[in-house]
C-alpha positions in Angstrom: 66.4 136.9 130.4 70.2 136.7 128.7 70.6 140.1 130.1 68.9 139.4 133.9 70.9 136.0 134.0 74.1 138.0 133.3 73.2 141.2 135.6 72.5 138.3 138.5 76.2 136.6 137.6 77.8 139.8 137.9 76.2 140.5 140.6 77.0 137.5 142.9 80.9 138.3 141.6 81.0 141.7 142.4 79.7 140.9 145.9 82.1 137.9 146.3 85.1 140.2 145.6 84.0 143.1 147.5 83.6 141.6 150.6 87.0 140.0 150.1 88.6 143.5 149.6 86.6 144.5 152.6 88.0 141.6 155.0 91.3 142.0 153.6 91.5 145.8 153.8 92.5 146.0 149.8 91.9 149.8 149.5 92.3 150.3 145.8 90.1 146.9 145.1 87.1 148.5 147.3 87.5 151.8 145.3 88.2 150.0 141.5 85.1 148.0 141.8 83.0 150.6 142.0 84.9 152.7 139.1 84.4 149.8 137.4 80.8 149.5 137.6 80.6 153.2 136.9 82.8 153.1 133.9 81.4 150.2 132.5 77.8 151.3 132.7 75.5 150.2 129.8 78.1 148.2 127.9 77.9 144.8 127.1 79.8 141.7 125.9 79.2 140.2 122.7 77.3 137.0 124.2 74.9 140.1 126.0 76.2 140.0 129.6 76.9 143.1 131.1 80.6 144.2 130.1 81.9 144.6 133.8 81.6 140.6 134.3 84.9 140.6 132.1 87.1 142.5 134.7 85.4 141.0 137.4 86.5 137.3 136.3 89.9 138.8 135.0 90.4 139.6 138.6 88.9 136.3 140.2 90.9 134.2 138.1 94.2 136.1 139.7 92.7 135.5 143.1 92.1 131.8 142.5 95.9 132.1 141.8 96.8 133.2 145.2 99.3 135.4 143.4 100.1 136.6 147.5 101.2 133.6 148.2 104.3 133.6 145.7 104.6 137.1 147.1 105.0 135.8 150.1 107.4 133.0 149.6 109.7 134.8 146.9 109.6 138.1 149.4 110.0 136.8 152.8 112.2 140.2 153.9 109.2 142.2 152.7 106.3 143.5 155.7 102.9 142.2 155.4 101.7 145.7 154.7 103.9 145.7 151.5 102.5 142.3 150.1 99.3 143.5 150.9 99.6 146.8 148.4 101.2 144.7 145.9 98.4 142.6 145.7 95.9 145.2 146.1 97.2 146.9 143.2 97.3 144.1 141.0 93.5 143.1 141.9 92.5 146.7 141.3 94.3 147.1 138.1 92.6 143.8 136.9 89.5 145.1 137.8 89.9 148.5 135.3 91.9 147.3 132.8 89.9 148.3 130.1 88.4 151.5 131.5 91.1 153.9 130.0 90.7 152.0 126.4 86.5 151.7 126.4 84.8 154.1 128.5 86.2 157.4 126.9 87.8 159.1 129.9 89.2 162.4 130.2 92.9 163.3 130.3 93.4 159.3 130.0 91.7 158.4 133.3 93.8 160.3 135.4 90.9 161.2 137.6 91.2 157.5 139.1 94.2 159.2 141.1 93.6 162.7 141.2 89.7 162.5 142.1 89.1 158.9 143.5 92.8 158.6 145.0 93.8 155.4 143.7 97.8 154.3 143.9 99.5 156.2 140.8 100.6 152.8 140.1 97.1 151.7 139.2 97.2 154.2 136.7 100.5 153.1 135.4 99.1 149.5 134.9 95.8 150.2 133.2 97.6 152.9 131.2 100.5 150.0 130.0 97.6 147.9 129.3 95.6 150.0 127.4 95.5 150.3 123.3 95.6 153.3 121.4 92.2 154.9 120.2 91.1 153.6 116.8 92.6 155.7 114.2 95.9 156.2 116.1 99.0 153.9 115.1 99.2 150.9 116.9 102.4 148.7 117.3 101.8 145.2 118.9 105.6 144.7 119.1 106.0 147.8 121.2 102.7 146.6 123.0 103.4 143.5 124.3 107.0 144.5 125.2 105.7 147.4 127.4 103.7 144.9 128.9 106.5 142.3 129.4 108.2 145.4 131.3 105.7 145.1 134.2 105.0 142.0 135.7 101.5 143.1 137.2 100.7 144.1 133.8 101.9 140.7 132.8 99.7 138.4 134.9 96.7 140.9 134.4 96.9 140.7 130.2 97.5 136.7 130.6 94.4 136.3 132.7 92.3 138.8 130.4 93.4 137.0 127.4 92.6 133.7 128.9 89.0 134.9 129.9 88.6 136.2 126.6 89.0 133.2 124.9 86.6 131.4 126.8 84.1 133.4 125.2 85.2 132.9 121.6 81.7 130.9 121.2 80.2 133.9 120.5 82.8 135.2 117.8 82.2 135.1 114.0 84.4 132.1 112.1 87.1 134.7 110.5 87.2 136.5 114.3 88.1 133.5 115.8 90.6 132.7 113.2 92.2 136.3 113.5 92.2 135.8 117.4 94.0 132.3 117.2 96.7 133.7 115.0 97.3 136.7 117.1 97.4 134.7 120.1 100.3 132.3 118.8 101.9 135.2 117.7 102.3 137.2 120.5 100.6 135.8 123.6 102.5 132.1 123.2 105.9 134.2 123.1 104.8 136.7 126.0 104.2 133.5 128.2 107.9 132.1 127.4 109.7 135.4 128.0 107.5 136.2 131.0 108.6 132.8 132.8 112.1 133.7 132.3 111.9 137.1 133.5 109.6 136.4 136.4 110.6 132.9 137.6 108.7 134.0 140.8 105.3 134.1 139.0 106.2 130.8 136.7 103.6 128.9 138.1 100.8 131.4 137.6 101.7 132.0 134.0 101.7 128.3 133.1 98.3 127.8 134.2 97.0 130.7 132.4 99.4 129.4 129.5 97.6 126.0 129.8 94.0 127.6 129.8 95.0 129.7 126.8 96.8 127.0 124.8 94.0 124.4 125.3 91.1 126.5 124.6 93.3 128.0 121.1 94.2 124.7 120.2 90.9 123.0 120.9 89.0 125.7 118.6 91.6 125.1 116.2 91.1 121.3 115.8 87.4 122.5 115.0 88.7 124.9 112.3 91.3 122.7 110.6 94.3 125.1 111.8 97.2 122.5 112.2 99.6 125.2 112.4 98.2 126.8 115.7 98.3 123.2 117.3 102.1 122.2 116.7 103.4 125.8 117.2 103.1 125.1 120.9 104.5 121.7 120.9 107.5 121.8 119.3 109.6 122.0 122.7 107.9 119.9 124.7 111.3 118.8 126.2 110.9 121.7 128.4 107.9 119.9 130.2 110.1 116.8 130.5 112.8 119.0 132.4 110.3 120.4 134.6 108.5 117.4 135.8 111.6 115.9 136.8 113.1 118.9 138.8 109.8 118.8 140.5 110.2 115.0 140.9 113.6 115.6 142.4 112.8 118.5 144.5 109.7 116.9 146.3 111.4 113.7 146.5 108.3 112.1 144.3 110.1 108.7 143.4 107.0 107.3 141.7 106.4 110.6 139.3 110.1 110.7 138.2 109.4 106.6 137.4 106.4 107.4 135.7 108.4 110.5 133.7 111.1 107.6 132.4 108.2 104.9 131.9 106.0 107.5 129.7 108.6 108.1 127.0 108.6 104.3 126.5 105.4 103.9 126.5 104.2 106.5 124.5 107.3 106.1 121.7 105.7 106.1 118.2 102.2 107.1 119.3 100.8 110.5 117.8 98.3 112.8 118.6 95.7 113.9 116.5 97.2 116.7 115.7 99.9 114.3 114.4 102.7 115.2 116.9 104.1 113.0 119.9 101.2 111.5 122.2 103.3 112.2 124.9 102.8 116.1 124.7 99.4 115.0 126.3 99.9 113.2 129.7 103.5 115.3 129.9 101.0 118.9 129.8 98.8 117.0 132.4 101.6 116.3 135.1 102.8 119.9 134.6 99.7 121.2 134.9 99.0 119.4 138.2 102.6 120.6 139.5 102.1 123.8 138.3 98.8 124.3 140.4 100.6 123.2 143.5 99.0 119.5 143.4 102.4 117.6 144.9 101.0 114.3 145.1 103.2 111.6 144.3 100.7 109.2 143.2 98.3 111.9 141.2 101.2 113.2 139.2 102.6 109.5 138.2 98.8 108.5 137.5 98.8 111.2 135.2 101.6 110.8 133.2 100.7 107.0 132.8 96.8 107.4 132.5 96.4 106.9 128.7 96.4 103.3 129.0 94.9 102.4 125.6 97.8 104.0 123.8 100.6 102.1 125.6 103.3 100.0 123.9 102.8 96.1 123.9 104.3 94.5 126.8 103.6 97.7 129.0 102.0 96.5 132.1 105.3 93.9 132.8 107.6 96.8 132.1 105.6 98.9 134.7 105.5 95.8 137.3 109.3 95.9 136.8 109.8 99.8 137.3 109.2 99.9 140.7 106.5 102.3 140.7 104.0 101.5 143.3 100.8 99.5 142.6 98.7 102.3 143.7 100.0 104.3 140.8 98.3 101.5 138.6 95.1 101.2 140.7 94.3 105.1 139.9 95.2 104.7 136.3 92.6 101.5 135.9 90.2 103.6 137.5 90.3 106.8 135.4 91.0 104.3 132.3 88.3 102.2 132.4 85.5 103.6 130.3 84.0 100.5 129.3 81.4 100.8 132.3 78.1 103.1 132.2 79.1 106.7 132.8 77.3 106.9 136.4 79.2 104.2 137.7 82.7 105.1 136.0 82.2 108.7 137.8 80.9 107.2 141.1 83.9 105.2 141.0 86.4 108.2 140.2 84.5 110.3 142.9 85.6 107.6 145.8 89.0 108.3 145.2 90.6 111.8 145.5 93.3 111.4 143.6 91.5 109.7 140.4 89.5 113.1 140.3 92.5 115.1 140.7 94.1 113.3 137.7 90.6 113.0 135.8 90.2 116.9 135.9 93.8 117.8 135.0 93.3 115.1 132.1 89.8 116.5 130.8 91.3 120.2 130.7 93.6 118.9 128.0 92.0 117.0 126.2 91.9 119.2 122.9 93.3 117.7 119.6 90.7 115.0 119.4 88.1 117.1 118.4 90.1 117.4 115.1 88.7 113.8 113.8 85.6 113.4 116.2 82.0 113.2 114.9 79.2 115.3 115.9 77.9 112.7 118.1 81.2 112.2 119.6 81.8 116.4 120.4 77.7 116.4 121.8 78.5 113.4 123.9 82.0 114.9 125.0 80.1 118.8 126.3 77.3 116.3 127.6 79.7 114.6 129.8 80.9 117.6 131.3 77.8 119.3 132.3 75.9 116.3 133.9 79.0 114.3 135.4 82.4 116.8 135.4 80.5 119.5 136.7 78.7 118.0 139.3 81.9 116.3 140.4 83.8 119.6 140.8 81.3 121.0 143.0 81.2 117.6 145.1 85.2 117.5 145.5 85.3 121.2 146.4 83.5 120.9 149.7 84.9 117.1 150.4 88.3 118.4 149.4 88.8 122.1 150.7 92.6 121.7 150.4 92.1 121.8 146.7 89.0 124.2 146.3 90.5 126.6 144.6 92.6 124.3 142.2 89.4 122.3 141.4 88.0 126.0 140.6 90.0 126.7 138.0 90.0 123.3 136.5 86.3 123.6 136.5 86.5 126.9 135.1 89.4 125.5 132.5 86.7 122.7 131.3 83.7 124.5 130.8 85.3 126.9 128.7 86.6 124.7 126.5 83.2 122.9 126.5 81.1 125.6 125.8 83.0 126.6 123.0 83.3 122.9 121.7 79.0 122.8 121.8 78.3 126.7 120.0 80.7 125.7 117.5 79.6 121.9 117.0 75.9 123.3 116.6 77.1 125.6 114.1 79.2 123.7 112.1 76.0 120.8 111.8 73.5 123.7 110.4 76.1 124.7 108.1 76.6 121.0 107.0 72.6 120.4 106.9 71.9 123.4 104.7 75.1 122.3 102.3 73.3 119.3 102.2 
């Protein structure tokens, strides 16, 4: 049954990408999709799904991130055909990124160019992304340095890592620990350097980084890997500068004022992981901005949404700060969980700004898992399935201008939720056997 369900899933994603490629005349992607199915036939993911679902999802993620929009913004002098080719090569390379490494192709997969007439650049990018065969020398420093030299390879690698992180629930614990350590050692620096070298794609890199970090922090919390949590939070001043810059650029007065207020409101408060609590609201706001959600009220509410952690006398400070009452109204909606969940989510769903803030917030609720009980973690995953996912589906229909962003946040939330659900179940069983 698992394989049948997986087969149906990959076919759905394949057909969506194929239709998109045909509609937009993406020649390389059309061919790459056919080759991916051919080359990965008979291969399966650790969880039992046909392997091809992985490269399809890597490609889909890049599609949702609207890379072509950034190309148009940064290269206005370039022709439409140039933009289309860059995008086509990126997506085709994403679909084929594992074939040289995993599919035993002759002549390092040169047939992709010589027989199937893909652009030479597709082969070059896939070659950059391919590790040497097992048994041959592998230098991770050189491997990631080569990836950093090519923006298409960089975006594909980060999308690849993000998707692999979403499936860590099927890993054995030793492999999870190894994967988190590799991510903190190589992928976090890759993100940091990539944002400097390719500022035109910094928002895309930050979104993928957010997904990777949140999943790794969630799992690290469950595994007691404190070093993997604090490693990525040392330079949170960068987030303050990023929010401040965007608030000024977009003339988001409430966001600018809320940023200043957030530093005071959460002063002295710590996350469960022990680092400054302000990191959480900063991440939520930064995430919204990276996604292109520039709504002033929503971002200001994101910075102030943790009402339970405000310092004493915060209400008076906010009233005197000049922040719009609309911001505190949204904060009240998302922070009031005293009511039953059906009523709580019904109230949020009536307010688009509250929906966006809630989704971005849930995508970054990670470190509380370190001290959560089994019951709290089970309630967390149940709430995601029963309320967050349906709200996402509703919002994509009723807020079409944010459909892609909502789909990305849903993917983000579900990825963490699935991992928490499986690991919690495993930990509970281990605890029961031990007792």
